[in-house]
C-alpha positions, 0 to 999 in steps of 0.5 A: 790413745797414744801415751807420750813421754812429754807434751812438748815432744808430742807437740813438736812431733805433731807440728813436724808431721813425724807421728803416725796413726796407729790405725793406718800409719797416716800422718797425725796432725794437731787437732785441738785439745782434749778436756782438762784432766786432773788426777791424784798423785802421791799424798795430796798432790794432784796433776793437771794436764790438757792433752793434745788431740791429733787427727789422721790425715788419711783415715780422719781418726782422732787420737789423744796424746796422753802424758805418761804421768797419767793413765787412761780412764784412771783418777790416780797418776801412773806413779800411784798405780806403779807404787801399788804394783811394786808393793804387791810385787814385794808381797804387801796386801791390798789393805796395807797398800791402800792405807799407805797410799791413802786410797780406798781398799776397793780401788787398790784391790781392783788395780791389783786384780788386773795385774794377772800372771798373763799381764806380768808375763807381757810386762816382763817381755816388754822389760826385756825388750827395753833392757836390750835396747838401753843396756844389756848389762841390766839383765845380768845385774838385776836385783833378785825378785820373788815374783815375775811382776817384781822382776818386770818392774825392776827391769823397767825401772832400771831401763828408765833410769839408764835411759835418763842417764844416757840421754839427759845430757844430750838434750834428748830427755824430752825426745824419745824415739817413739811414743809408747802406744797402748798395746792390745794386751795392757793392764786395765787398772780401774778405780772403783 
């Protein structure tokens, strides 16, 4: 599974042979599409996509190029889960968050339980890395947050906004330098 910022960008990269296999570094080529996926967005909104499938020319492994708006094996969008994590970082409990998002309390509780201190530390490291790439000033002027998860989410949001500000005007908003691959230690948020 490879998470991509834009399906159009991923399609262009595949056709140009510019995406590499995460297993062997071979070239990924178009290989049909994955099944149609529909996930719940905020409120009553739904998101539907049919992610591109790619196959490595060397090891023959297949990968699904999942849009960043969706999370692997989840019935809710990345935005919904992100709102839940931000609310947790601000001190809200799972029942309050579930009520605000219109989701079952058991689902939200499961997401929040997966956001362990170890994962928050990893996310903070990723946030630092992205801030260093996009704008070091984000590290100096970040808003104070009471938790490590809050600091990580705040820095990541700042890096994403700064990236959008810098690259939207140059027609590169849909052309990030690298796709975001699921790391070995990632948040495994589960719906119940």
